[in-house]
C-alpha positions in Angstrom: 161.3 159.6 212.7 158.7 162.3 211.9 155.2 162.2 213.1 153.7 164.0 210.1 155.5 164.1 206.7 155.4 166.6 203.9 152.9 164.9 201.8 150.5 164.4 204.6 150.7 168.1 205.7 150.3 169.3 202.1 147.2 167.3 201.6 145.7 168.6 204.9 143.1 171.6 205.0 144.6 174.9 206.2 142.6 174.8 209.4 144.2 171.5 210.3 147.7 173.1 209.8 146.6 176.1 212.0 145.6 173.8 214.8 149.0 171.8 214.5 151.0 175.0 214.5 149.1 176.2 217.5 149.8 173.1 219.5 153.6 172.9 218.6 154.0 176.7 219.7 154.8 178.1 216.1 154.6 182.0 216.4 153.1 184.1 213.5 151.6 181.0 211.7 148.5 182.7 210.6 150.4 185.1 208.4 152.1 182.4 206.4 151.0 181.0 203.1 150.1 177.2 203.2 153.5 176.1 201.6 155.5 178.2 204.0 153.4 177.1 207.0 154.2 173.4 205.8 157.9 174.2 205.9 157.7 175.9 209.3 155.8 173.0 210.9 158.3 170.5 209.5 161.2 172.7 210.8 159.8 172.7 214.4 159.0 169.0 214.3 162.4 168.0 212.8 164.9 170.2 210.9 165.5 167.2 208.5 161.8 166.5 207.9 161.8 168.1 204.4 163.9 165.1 203.0 161.6 162.4 204.7 160.5 159.7 202.3 157.1 160.0 200.9 155.8 156.6 202.1 157.5 156.6 205.6 155.0 154.9 208.0 153.9 156.8 211.0 154.4 155.2 214.4 151.1 153.3 214.6 152.0 151.3 211.6 149.8 153.2 209.1 151.2 155.2 206.1 151.3 159.0 205.8 148.4 158.7 203.5 146.1 157.9 206.4 147.2 161.1 208.4 144.4 163.5 207.2 141.8 160.8 208.2 143.4 160.4 211.5 143.3 164.0 212.1 139.6 164.3 211.1 139.0 161.5 213.9 140.8 163.6 216.4 138.5 166.6 215.6 135.4 164.7 216.6 134.6 162.3 213.8 133.2 159.0 213.9 136.2 157.4 215.5 136.3 159.9 218.4 132.6 159.4 219.1 132.9 155.5 219.4 136.0 155.7 221.5 134.6 157.6 224.5 134.8 154.7 226.8 131.9 152.8 225.3 132.4 149.3 226.7 131.0 146.5 224.6 128.9 145.0 227.4 125.5 145.9 226.2 126.2 149.1 224.4 127.6 149.9 220.8 131.2 150.2 220.2 133.5 150.8 217.4 133.2 148.4 214.5 136.1 146.1 214.1 136.8 147.4 210.6 137.0 151.0 212.1 140.0 150.4 214.2 142.3 152.5 212.1 140.2 155.6 213.1 141.1 155.7 216.7 142.1 159.0 218.2 145.9 159.9 218.1 147.9 162.2 220.2 149.8 165.2 218.5 153.2 166.2 219.3 153.5 169.0 221.9 155.5 172.3 222.2 158.1 171.9 219.6 159.4 168.4 220.1 158.6 165.1 218.7 157.3 162.4 221.0 157.3 158.7 220.9 153.7 157.9 221.5 154.4 154.3 222.1 155.9 155.3 225.5 152.7 156.7 226.6 150.1 154.5 225.1 148.8 151.7 227.1 149.6 148.4 225.5 146.6 147.1 223.4 145.5 143.6 223.3 147.3 141.7 220.5 145.3 140.5 217.6 143.7 137.2 217.8 142.7 136.6 214.2 143.9 133.0 214.6 141.0 132.4 217.0 137.8 131.7 215.2 134.5 131.8 217.2 131.2 130.1 216.1 127.9 130.5 217.8 124.4 131.8 217.7 123.4 135.4 217.1 121.4 137.2 219.6 120.5 140.9 218.8 120.1 143.7 221.2 117.7 146.6 220.9 120.3 148.9 219.7 121.0 146.9 216.6 124.4 145.4 217.8 124.4 141.9 219.3 126.3 138.9 220.6 127.5 135.5 219.1 126.6 133.2 222.0 129.1 130.4 222.1 126.5 128.2 223.9 123.1 128.6 222.5 120.6 130.2 224.9 123.2 130.9 227.5 125.3 134.1 228.3 129.0 133.9 229.0 132.1 136.0 229.5 133.6 134.6 226.2 130.6 135.6 224.1 131.7 137.6 221.2 130.3 141.2 220.6 129.1 142.0 217.0 128.8 145.5 215.8 125.4 147.0 214.4 127.3 147.6 211.2 128.2 144.0 210.7 124.6 143.1 211.6 123.3 145.4 209.1 125.8 144.5 206.4 125.3 140.8 206.7 121.5 141.2 207.5 121.9 138.9 210.6 118.7 137.9 212.5 118.3 136.2 215.8 119.2 132.6 215.6 121.7 132.8 212.8 124.7 130.6 213.3 127.8 132.6 212.4 131.7 132.1 212.5 134.6 134.4 212.1 137.9 135.7 213.5 137.8 137.7 216.8 140.0 140.1 218.6 140.6 140.3 222.3 138.9 143.1 224.4 140.4 146.6 224.4 140.6 148.8 227.5 137.2 149.0 229.2 135.5 146.4 227.1 134.2 143.2 228.6 133.9 141.0 225.6 135.9 140.0 222.7 134.8 141.3 219.2 134.1 139.9 216.0 136.5 141.0 213.2 134.3 139.8 210.4 131.7 137.3 209.5 132.9 134.6 207.4 130.0 132.1 207.3 126.3 132.3 208.1 124.4 129.2 208.7 127.3 127.3 207.3 127.4 129.3 204.0 129.8 132.0 203.0 128.6 135.5 204.3 128.9 137.2 200.9 126.6 134.5 199.4 123.9 134.8 202.0 124.0 138.6 202.1 123.6 138.9 198.4 120.8 136.3 198.1 117.5 137.0 196.4 115.4 139.8 197.9 112.2 138.8 200.0 110.0 140.7 197.8 111.3 138.9 194.6 110.8 135.4 195.9 107.7 133.5 194.5 104.8 133.0 196.9 102.0 130.4 197.2 98.9 130.0 199.2 99.6 128.4 202.6 99.4 124.6 202.4 100.6 123.5 205.8 98.4 124.2 208.7 99.4 125.2 212.2 98.5 122.4 214.7 97.7 124.2 217.8 96.9 121.1 220.0 94.8 122.9 222.6 91.4 122.2 224.3 90.7 126.0 224.3 87.2 126.2 222.5 88.1 129.2 220.7 91.4 128.1 219.4 89.9 124.8 218.4 87.3 126.5 216.3 90.0 128.7 214.8 92.2 125.5 214.0 89.4 123.8 212.1 86.9 126.4 210.9 89.3 129.2 210.1 92.6 127.3 209.8 95.8 129.2 209.8 99.0 128.0 207.8 102.7 128.8 207.3 102.5 132.1 205.5 99.0 133.0 206.4 98.1 136.8 206.3 95.3 136.9 209.0 93.3 139.3 211.0 91.4 138.8 214.1 88.4 141.3 213.9 85.4 142.4 215.9 84.1 145.3 217.9 85.6 146.6 221.0 85.5 144.0 223.9 85.0 141.2 221.4 88.1 139.3 222.8 90.4 140.0 220.1 93.5 140.8 222.3 92.7 137.8 224.4 92.4 135.4 221.4 95.8 136.7 220.1 97.5 136.1 223.5 96.1 132.6 223.7 97.2 131.8 220.2 100.7 133.0 221.1 100.8 130.7 224.0 99.8 127.9 221.7 102.5 128.7 219.1 105.5 129.5 221.4 105.9 125.7 221.8 106.7 125.2 218.1 110.4 124.8 217.8 110.3 125.1 214.0 109.0 128.8 214.2 110.5 132.1 215.2 107.7 133.8 217.2 107.6 137.5 217.7 105.0 139.7 219.3 104.4 143.4 218.6 102.2 145.4 221.0 101.2 148.6 219.3 99.0 151.1 221.1 97.8 148.7 223.8 96.7 149.6 227.4 99.6 149.7 229.8 97.9 147.0 232.0 98.0 144.6 229.0 101.8 144.4 229.1 101.7 142.7 232.4 99.3 140.1 231.1 101.5 139.2 228.2 104.6 138.8 230.6 102.3 136.7 232.9 101.9 134.4 230.0 105.8 134.2 229.8 105.9 136.0 226.4 108.2 138.9 226.1 107.1 141.1 223.2 109.8 142.1 220.7 108.3 145.7 220.8 105.7 146.9 223.2 104.3 150.5 222.9 101.2 151.7 224.6 98.4 154.0 223.3 100.5 157.1 224.2 103.0 156.5 221.5 102.8 158.3 218.1 101.6 156.7 215.0 105.3 157.1 213.5 106.8 155.4 216.5 104.4 152.5 216.3 105.1 151.9 212.5 108.9 152.1 213.1 108.8 149.6 215.9 106.5 147.3 213.8 108.6 147.5 210.7 111.9 146.6 212.6 110.4 143.4 213.8 109.0 142.5 210.4 112.3 143.3 208.6 114.0 140.8 210.9 111.2 138.2 210.2 111.5 139.0 206.3 115.3 138.2 206.4 114.6 135.0 208.3 112.0 133.8 205.9 114.1 134.6 202.8 116.9 132.3 204.3 114.5 129.3 204.8 113.2 129.9 208.3 109.6 130.2 209.5 108.7 133.4 211.2 105.5 134.3 213.0 104.7 137.8 213.9 101.6 138.7 216.1 100.4 142.4 216.0 98.0 143.8 218.6 96.7 145.9 216.9 96.7 147.3 213.4 94.2 150.0 214.3 96.9 152.0 216.1 99.1 152.2 213.0 98.5 154.6 210.1 96.5 152.8 207.3 99.5 152.7 205.0 101.8 151.2 207.8 99.1 148.7 208.8 98.5 147.5 205.2 102.3 147.2 204.6 102.7 145.2 207.8 100.0 142.8 206.8 101.2 142.6 203.3 104.6 141.1 204.5 103.1 137.8 205.2 103.5 135.1 202.5 104.5 131.5 202.1 107.6 131.3 199.9 107.6 128.6 197.5 111.4 128.1 197.3 112.2 129.3 200.9 110.6 129.8 204.3 107.4 131.6 205.4 106.3 134.8 207.2 103.1 134.5 209.0 101.3 137.7 210.2 98.3 137.4 212.6 96.9 140.9 213.8 94.0 142.3 215.5 91.9 145.0 213.8 88.2 146.3 214.0 87.6 145.3 210.5 89.3 143.4 207.8 91.8 145.2 205.7 91.5 143.3 202.6 93.9 141.0 201.1 93.9 138.5 204.1 94.1 134.8 203.4 92.3 134.2 206.7 89.6 136.4 208.7 88.8 135.4 212.2 85.7 137.4 213.2 84.7 137.4 216.7 81.0 138.1 217.9 80.9 140.7 220.8 77.5 139.4 221.8 78.8 135.8 222.3 81.9 137.0 224.1 79.9 139.3 226.5 77.6 136.4 227.4 80.3 134.0 227.8 79.4 131.8 225.0 82.4 130.2 223.4 83.7 129.7 220.9 82.7 133.4 220.1 83.3 133.0 216.3 81.2 134.7 213.8 81.2 132.0 211.2 79.4 134.2 208.6 82.0 136.9 208.7 85.0 134.4 209.0 86.8 132.3 206.5 90.0 131.2 205.0 90.9 131.3 201.3 91.6 127.9 199.7 91.0 125.9 203.0 91.3 122.7 201.2 95.1 123.2 201.0 95.2 123.3 204.8 92.5 120.7 206.0 91.8 118.7 202.8 88.6 118.5 200.8 86.6 116.7 203.5 87.8 119.3 206.0 86.7 122.2 203.5 83.3 120.6 203.2 82.8 120.4 206.9 83.6 124.2 207.2 81.0 124.9 204.7 78.4 122.7 206.5 79.3 124.4 209.8 78.7 127.9 208.3 75.5 126.9 206.8 74.2 125.4 210.0 75.2 128.7 212.0 73.3 130.7 209.4 70.4 128.3 209.5 70.7 127.5 205.8 69.5 124.1 204.9 
């Protein structure tokens, strides 16, 4: 059986043929025309190769038509880069659908070679085994299917970044599909394909309506914060926030914007029905520890030394995940501290992502900023004078407000907000 057939060689670039000729020890090959070189290579490999059938399979089970792609993989294409010992512990590995691009060994010095004799046995396919679990994404775009939600285990299934992108998977999705056993140096089995997402066919979910094309409505369901913190109680009733709110916490430096956002995060993280994400953009390094002390791990955390482009990219990644979750019926909340570190266009884009989807879920964005950007459904303005003198709540009612508050707190609640603002301003 030949390793390379005439059709495979004839369809290969001349540079590939020179490389093969060099490896099998063919002399004077650079002086030969392509047709003569093919004859010479076949003659060295196997004197009877010229009569080999066109569709004769090569030894790994693929047809001759795959040979040019296999050689490209050997010269350092995508297959080679992914096969350099990258284990699928917490690092990316070759996609399950790219298995046919693994590097292959060429014949050596004028004799054919049964590669099956030298190759270590690979794990047998296990496509009869179907895994189902919860998706947990990693920072590099790949992830794991956790068979027990919230727990890690040796049987957890690796899912490639390509599959994550193709199926637009987000943290918390429940997926199912066939798996294969770990290859050499891999720690975990890998998902061959995604069959279902949250109980629905993967193709149907991935081809759903785009987030931007879904109809939106003003927020109509208020977040019940359930806290005795005076600032949060004032926010809850005087500048109410709802599912899908587009809100900014504004004020001068040292008005307490970051502290208010952190307390709000603590109050919201206990809500099981929402997926909470925190983005720290351009914050002081010391503030990272304060968030961790509050047992909140930011989805992205970049200090004031990061460039505006880096900050924008990190923020956009988190928001893209939240948008996919909302489009599938989930409720995502993204807290950003703060918008002033982003370029104005990036900040406005981040804020504009928030909306209450009429026929699906919601994406709420609450961010800190020196001043309102425009387009908010809620503005929470803090008074630096009240904050600096320890008088709480430090809410500037004249500069604060919520559009259509009656949808969140009812007509009586909206009237109470109007009266509180009039009282604060000394208006009868």
